[in-house]
FIMI-153553 format. One record per residue: residue number from 1; residue in three letters; x, y negated, z negated of N, C-alpha, C in turn. Coordinates in pm, 1 decimal, padded with zeros to 6 digits. Layout:
N
<atom i="NUM" aa="Ala" n_px="X" n_py="Y" n_pz="Z" ca_px="X" ca_py="Y" ca_pz="Z" c_px="X" c_py="Y" c_pz="Z"/>
...
REM end
This chain:
73
<atom i="1" aa="Unk" n_px="-05772.2" n_py="29452.8" n_pz="10537.6" ca_px="-05917.5" ca_py="29367.3" ca_pz="10543.0" c_px="-05870.6" c_py="29194.7" c_pz="10514.0"/>
<atom i="2" aa="Unk" n_px="-05833.3" n_py="29212.7" n_pz="10382.0" ca_px="-05834.4" ca_py="29050.7" ca_pz="10310.2" c_px="-05717.4" c_py="29010.4" c_pz="10363.5"/>
<atom i="3" aa="Unk" n_px="-05598.8" n_py="29104.6" n_pz="10398.5" ca_px="-05471.3" ca_py="29070.9" ca_pz="10464.2" c_px="-05492.5" c_py="28978.6" c_pz="10586.1"/>
<atom i="4" aa="Unk" n_px="-05579.2" n_py="29059.2" n_pz="10672.3" ca_px="-05604.4" ca_py="28995.2" ca_pz="10803.6" c_px="-05657.0" c_py="28862.1" c_pz="10800.2"/>
<atom i="5" aa="Unk" n_px="-05781.1" n_py="28851.7" n_pz="10679.8" ca_px="-05845.5" ca_py="28751.2" ca_pz="10679.8" c_px="-05708.1" c_py="28603.9" c_pz="10625.6"/>
<atom i="6" aa="Unk" n_px="-05642.3" n_py="28657.1" n_pz="10546.3" ca_px="-05564.6" ca_py="28561.9" ca_pz="10482.8" c_px="-05447.7" c_py="28487.3" c_pz="10626.8"/>
<atom i="7" aa="Unk" n_px="-05443.7" n_py="28599.6" n_pz="10685.4" ca_px="-05333.6" ca_py="28568.0" ca_pz="10813.3" c_px="-05393.1" c_py="28454.3" c_pz="10898.1"/>
<atom i="8" aa="Unk" n_px="-05510.7" n_py="28515.0" n_pz="10920.8" ca_px="-05619.9" ca_py="28397.3" ca_pz="11028.3" c_px="-05649.7" c_py="28296.0" c_pz="10971.2"/>
<atom i="9" aa="Unk" n_px="-05680.0" n_py="28242.0" n_pz="10830.5" ca_px="-05746.4" ca_py="28138.1" ca_pz="10758.8" c_px="-05657.3" c_py="28029.3" c_pz="10836.1"/>
<atom i="10" aa="Unk" n_px="-05547.6" n_py="27994.3" n_pz="10810.1" ca_px="-05484.2" ca_py="27883.9" ca_pz="10877.7" c_px="-05511.4" c_py="27851.0" c_pz="11023.7"/>
<atom i="11" aa="Unk" n_px="-05540.5" n_py="27937.4" n_pz="11099.5" ca_px="-05596.4" ca_py="27904.8" ca_pz="11252.9" c_px="-05722.3" c_py="27835.9" c_pz="11206.7"/>
<atom i="12" aa="Unk" n_px="-05800.2" n_py="27846.8" n_pz="11120.9" ca_px="-05948.7" ca_py="27816.2" ca_pz="11088.0" c_px="-05944.2" c_py="27660.6" c_pz="11044.0"/>
<atom i="13" aa="Unk" n_px="-05820.1" n_py="27647.2" n_pz="10965.6" ca_px="-05816.3" ca_py="27519.6" ca_pz="10910.1" c_px="-05770.6" c_py="27396.1" c_pz="11025.3"/>
<atom i="14" aa="Unk" n_px="-05685.0" n_py="27445.9" n_pz="11096.8" ca_px="-05630.2" ca_py="27385.9" ca_pz="11221.0" c_px="-05755.5" c_py="27365.0" c_pz="11319.1"/>
<atom i="15" aa="Unk" n_px="-05845.0" n_py="27495.4" n_pz="11339.2" ca_px="-05975.5" ca_py="27468.9" ca_pz="11427.4" c_px="-06056.0" c_py="27336.7" c_pz="11347.3"/>
<atom i="16" aa="Unk" n_px="-06066.9" n_py="27348.8" n_pz="11234.6" ca_px="-06172.5" ca_py="27264.8" ca_pz="11181.2" c_px="-06103.7" c_py="27119.6" c_pz="11212.5"/>
<atom i="17" aa="Unk" n_px="-06010.1" n_py="27070.6" n_pz="11194.7" ca_px="-05917.1" ca_py="26947.2" ca_pz="11230.1" c_px="-05968.1" c_py="26908.2" c_pz="11368.9"/>
<atom i="18" aa="Unk" n_px="-05952.1" n_py="26998.6" n_pz="11479.3" ca_px="-05965.1" ca_py="26981.0" ca_pz="11612.5" c_px="-06132.8" c_py="26960.6" c_pz="11629.1"/>
<atom i="19" aa="Unk" n_px="-06216.8" n_py="27051.8" n_pz="11567.9" ca_px="-06352.7" ca_py="27015.2" ca_pz="11588.2" c_px="-06402.0" c_py="26884.1" c_pz="11517.8"/>
<atom i="20" aa="Unk" n_px="-06364.8" n_py="26805.0" n_pz="11424.4" ca_px="-06395.3" ca_py="26726.3" ca_pz="11344.3" c_px="-06337.3" c_py="26588.8" c_pz="11433.1"/>
<atom i="21" aa="Unk" n_px="-06243.4" n_py="26611.8" n_pz="11499.7" ca_px="-06153.6" ca_py="26499.0" ca_pz="11596.5" c_px="-06298.3" c_py="26499.0" c_pz="11715.9"/>
<atom i="22" aa="Unk" n_px="-06308.5" n_py="26625.6" n_pz="11786.4" ca_px="-06386.1" ca_py="26607.4" ca_pz="11863.9" c_px="-06502.2" c_py="26557.9" c_pz="11827.0"/>
<atom i="23" aa="Unk" n_px="-06594.9" n_py="26577.9" n_pz="11760.6" ca_px="-06719.9" ca_py="26520.4" ca_pz="11707.3" c_px="-06700.5" c_py="26363.1" c_pz="11664.7"/>
<atom i="24" aa="Unk" n_px="-06603.0" n_py="26334.3" n_pz="11600.2" ca_px="-06561.9" ca_py="26171.8" ca_pz="11590.2" c_px="-06540.0" c_py="26100.6" c_pz="11721.7"/>
<atom i="25" aa="Unk" n_px="-06484.3" n_py="26150.4" n_pz="11801.9" ca_px="-06458.6" ca_py="26091.3" ca_pz="11942.3" c_px="-06559.4" c_py="26073.3" c_pz="12004.8"/>
<atom i="26" aa="Unk" n_px="-06681.9" n_py="26181.1" n_pz="11984.9" ca_px="-06813.6" ca_py="26174.3" ca_pz="12062.0" c_px="-06892.0" c_py="26039.5" c_pz="12004.7"/>
<atom i="27" aa="Unk" n_px="-06840.7" n_py="26003.8" n_pz="11918.9" ca_px="-06929.6" ca_py="25883.7" ca_pz="11841.9" c_px="-07048.0" c_py="25912.3" c_pz="11741.0"/>
<atom i="28" aa="Unk" n_px="-07105.3" n_py="25804.2" n_pz="11690.4" ca_px="-07220.2" ca_py="25813.9" ca_pz="11626.6" c_px="-07350.8" c_py="25859.9" c_pz="11724.2"/>
<atom i="29" aa="Unk" n_px="-07371.2" n_py="25812.4" n_pz="11809.5" ca_px="-07490.5" ca_py="25837.8" ca_pz="11920.1" c_px="-07468.2" c_py="25992.4" c_pz="11977.0"/>
<atom i="30" aa="Unk" n_px="-07394.5" n_py="26064.6" n_pz="11922.3" ca_px="-07357.7" ca_py="26206.3" ca_pz="12024.0" c_px="-07453.0" c_py="26289.2" c_pz="12031.1"/>
<atom i="31" aa="Unk" n_px="-07535.1" n_py="26271.4" n_pz="11917.6" ca_px="-07655.8" ca_py="26367.1" ca_pz="11950.4" c_px="-07774.5" c_py="26307.2" c_pz="12069.2"/>
<atom i="32" aa="Unk" n_px="-07771.7" n_py="26182.2" n_pz="12116.3" ca_px="-07844.5" ca_py="26134.5" ca_pz="12194.2" c_px="-07745.6" c_py="26128.0" c_pz="12369.0"/>
<atom i="33" aa="Unk" n_px="-07649.1" n_py="26121.1" n_pz="12348.3" ca_px="-07582.7" ca_py="26139.1" ca_pz="12444.8" c_px="-07509.9" c_py="26236.0" c_pz="12506.6"/>
<atom i="34" aa="Unk" n_px="-07490.8" n_py="26348.9" n_pz="12426.9" ca_px="-07441.7" ca_py="26490.3" ca_pz="12468.8" c_px="-07457.0" c_py="26580.9" c_pz="12374.9"/>
<atom i="35" aa="Unk" n_px="-07615.4" n_py="26622.6" n_pz="12356.6" ca_px="-07651.8" ca_py="26683.5" ca_pz="12264.2" c_px="-07587.3" c_py="26834.5" c_pz="12260.1"/>
<atom i="36" aa="Unk" n_px="-07561.3" n_py="26888.8" n_pz="12366.7" ca_px="-07512.8" ca_py="27034.5" ca_pz="12377.9" c_px="-07362.3" c_py="27005.7" c_pz="12336.5"/>
<atom i="37" aa="Unk" n_px="-07289.6" n_py="26942.2" n_pz="12395.2" ca_px="-07154.1" ca_py="26939.2" ca_pz="12307.5" c_px="-07136.2" c_py="26918.9" c_pz="12191.2"/>
<atom i="38" aa="Unk" n_px="-07245.8" n_py="26817.6" n_pz="12142.7" ca_px="-07234.3" ca_py="26815.4" ca_pz="11983.4" c_px="-07276.7" c_py="26917.2" c_pz="11904.4"/>
<atom i="39" aa="Unk" n_px="-07393.6" n_py="26977.6" n_pz="11970.6" ca_px="-07414.7" ca_py="27126.1" ca_pz="11880.6" c_px="-07323.3" c_py="27210.8" c_pz="11910.1"/>
<atom i="40" aa="Unk" n_px="-07241.1" n_py="27247.6" n_pz="12017.9" ca_px="-07136.3" ca_py="27349.3" ca_pz="12007.2" c_px="-07028.6" c_py="27292.5" c_pz="11922.2"/>
<atom i="41" aa="Unk" n_px="-06989.8" n_py="27171.9" n_pz="11923.1" ca_px="-06891.0" ca_py="27161.2" ca_pz="11821.7" c_px="-06921.3" c_py="27168.6" c_pz="11663.5"/>
<atom i="42" aa="Unk" n_px="-07049.8" n_py="27133.8" n_pz="11655.6" ca_px="-07130.7" ca_py="27140.8" ca_pz="11511.9" c_px="-07105.8" c_py="27308.2" c_pz="11473.4"/>
<atom i="43" aa="Unk" n_px="-07146.6" n_py="27355.6" n_pz="11548.2" ca_px="-07157.6" ca_py="27529.1" ca_pz="11534.4" c_px="-07025.0" c_py="27571.9" c_pz="11518.0"/>
<atom i="44" aa="Unk" n_px="-06945.6" n_py="27569.1" n_pz="11592.0" ca_px="-06805.5" ca_py="27590.6" ca_pz="11589.6" c_px="-06729.0" c_py="27544.4" c_pz="11475.3"/>
<atom i="45" aa="Unk" n_px="-06750.8" n_py="27414.5" n_pz="11394.7" ca_px="-06716.2" ca_py="27403.9" ca_pz="11296.0" c_px="-06763.6" c_py="27450.5" c_pz="11194.2"/>
<atom i="46" aa="Unk" n_px="-06893.9" n_py="27489.3" n_pz="11140.0" ca_px="-06981.7" ca_py="27582.0" ca_pz="11085.0" c_px="-06884.6" c_py="27718.4" c_pz="11078.0"/>
<atom i="47" aa="Unk" n_px="-06864.1" n_py="27777.7" n_pz="11191.4" ca_px="-06799.4" ca_py="27875.4" ca_pz="11176.9" c_px="-06690.3" c_py="27879.2" c_pz="11151.7"/>
<atom i="48" aa="Unk" n_px="-06589.8" n_py="27809.3" n_pz="11170.8" ca_px="-06459.5" ca_py="27777.2" ca_pz="11135.6" c_px="-06471.1" c_py="27772.8" c_pz="10917.8"/>
<atom i="49" aa="Unk" n_px="-06560.2" n_py="27700.9" n_pz="10902.6" ca_px="-06575.9" ca_py="27646.1" ca_pz="10769.6" c_px="-06594.7" c_py="27804.7" c_pz="10704.3"/>
<atom i="50" aa="Unk" n_px="-06683.5" n_py="27867.2" n_pz="10782.1" ca_px="-06702.0" ca_py="28002.5" ca_pz="10676.7" c_px="-06596.4" c_py="28097.1" c_pz="10735.5"/>
<atom i="51" aa="Unk" n_px="-06539.0" n_py="28123.1" n_pz="10823.0" ca_px="-06415.0" ca_py="28197.7" ca_pz="10806.0" c_px="-06319.3" c_py="28149.6" c_pz="10740.1"/>
<atom i="52" aa="Unk" n_px="-06283.8" n_py="28019.5" n_pz="10696.8" ca_px="-06187.9" ca_py="27971.7" ca_pz="10600.1" c_px="-06231.8" c_py="27953.6" c_pz="10459.4"/>
<atom i="53" aa="Unk" n_px="-06346.5" n_py="28020.7" n_pz="10449.3" ca_px="-06442.6" ca_py="28064.3" ca_pz="10291.1" c_px="-06486.0" c_py="27925.2" c_pz="10235.8"/>
<atom i="54" aa="Unk" n_px="-06512.5" n_py="27808.2" n_pz="10334.3" ca_px="-06601.7" ca_py="27713.9" ca_pz="10271.2" c_px="-06728.7" c_py="27711.5" c_pz="10299.5"/>
<atom i="55" aa="Unk" n_px="-06784.5" n_py="27809.8" n_pz="10225.1" ca_px="-06922.7" ca_py="27872.8" ca_pz="10251.9" c_px="-07016.1" c_py="27750.5" c_pz="10262.1"/>
<atom i="56" aa="Unk" n_px="-07007.2" n_py="27661.3" n_pz="10133.7" ca_px="-07093.9" ca_py="27538.5" ca_pz="10119.9" c_px="-07110.4" c_py="27457.2" c_pz="10191.5"/>
<atom i="57" aa="Unk" n_px="-07024.2" n_py="27437.3" n_pz="10295.9" ca_px="-07039.9" ca_py="27335.6" ca_pz="10390.9" c_px="-07085.9" c_py="27381.3" c_pz="10510.3"/>
<atom i="58" aa="Unk" n_px="-07027.7" n_py="27554.5" n_pz="10538.8" ca_px="-07074.8" ca_py="27585.2" ca_pz="10652.2" c_px="-07240.4" c_py="27600.6" c_pz="10635.4"/>
<atom i="59" aa="Unk" n_px="-07294.4" n_py="27651.6" n_pz="10511.9" ca_px="-07429.9" ca_py="27652.6" ca_pz="10492.9" c_px="-07522.8" c_py="27528.2" c_pz="10506.5"/>
<atom i="60" aa="Unk" n_px="-07462.4" n_py="27437.7" n_pz="10467.2" ca_px="-07500.9" ca_py="27285.9" ca_pz="10496.2" c_px="-07503.7" c_py="27237.0" c_pz="10668.8"/>
<atom i="61" aa="Unk" n_px="-07391.7" n_py="27259.9" n_pz="10704.7" ca_px="-07405.1" ca_py="27227.9" ca_pz="10837.5" c_px="-07463.6" c_py="27309.3" c_pz="10904.1"/>
<atom i="62" aa="Unk" n_px="-07507.4" n_py="27442.6" n_pz="10880.2" ca_px="-07585.3" ca_py="27531.9" ca_pz="10991.4" c_px="-07754.4" c_py="27505.2" c_pz="10965.8"/>
<atom i="63" aa="Unk" n_px="-07747.7" n_py="27459.5" n_pz="10820.4" ca_px="-07924.0" ca_py="27403.1" ca_pz="10792.2" c_px="-07926.1" c_py="27292.8" c_pz="10890.0"/>
<atom i="64" aa="Unk" n_px="-07864.0" n_py="27204.3" n_pz="10893.1" ca_px="-07885.7" ca_py="27085.9" ca_pz="10954.3" c_px="-07882.0" c_py="27105.9" c_pz="11088.6"/>
<atom i="65" aa="Unk" n_px="-07802.2" n_py="27183.7" n_pz="11160.6" ca_px="-07806.0" ca_py="27224.1" ca_pz="11302.9" c_px="-07974.5" c_py="27295.2" c_pz="11357.7"/>
<atom i="66" aa="Unk" n_px="-08005.2" n_py="27375.6" n_pz="11245.7" ca_px="-08128.8" ca_py="27437.9" ca_pz="11263.0" c_px="-08272.6" c_py="27344.4" c_pz="11331.1"/>
<atom i="67" aa="Unk" n_px="-08239.0" n_py="27205.6" n_pz="11247.6" ca_px="-08320.2" ca_py="27121.2" ca_pz="11296.8" c_px="-08283.2" c_py="27036.3" c_pz="11433.2"/>
<atom i="68" aa="Unk" n_px="-08183.6" n_py="27070.7" n_pz="11458.1" ca_px="-08166.9" ca_py="27004.3" ca_pz="11587.2" c_px="-08143.2" c_py="27098.4" c_pz="11697.1"/>
<atom i="69" aa="Unk" n_px="-08158.8" n_py="27218.5" n_pz="11701.4" ca_px="-08169.5" ca_py="27314.1" ca_pz="11792.3" c_px="-08282.5" c_py="27266.9" c_pz="11899.7"/>
<atom i="70" aa="Unk" n_px="-08245.9" n_py="27281.4" n_pz="12045.9" ca_px="-08328.6" ca_py="27259.4" ca_pz="12136.4" c_px="-08411.5" c_py="27410.5" c_pz="12136.9"/>
<atom i="71" aa="Unk" n_px="-08396.8" n_py="27517.2" n_pz="12114.2" ca_px="-08490.6" ca_py="27624.6" ca_pz="12170.7" c_px="-08397.6" c_py="27720.4" c_pz="12051.5"/>
<atom i="72" aa="Unk" n_px="-08480.5" n_py="27845.9" n_pz="12109.7" ca_px="-08391.4" ca_py="27949.0" ca_pz="12026.0" c_px="-08298.7" c_py="28016.9" c_pz="12113.6"/>
<atom i="73" aa="Unk" n_px="-08208.0" n_py="28095.5" n_pz="12035.6" ca_px="-08091.4" ca_py="28162.8" ca_pz="12090.5" c_px="-08118.4" c_py="28288.1" c_pz="12116.7"/>
REM end
């Protein structure tokens, strides 16, 4: 199981770069203009952070997302 996680980790690091770029391209007012897309990008980024072992950033991002949720999933 640890071996499989280690093999998959580089993909999550790459995904983090793509997701961060997507957030940056949406700009500072992304939450007003494209709330759903901004939420999805941030959520996927938190998941990639978690899966790559960056638990502190994943937890912080998910906490912030809780305040931005528009409803229950």
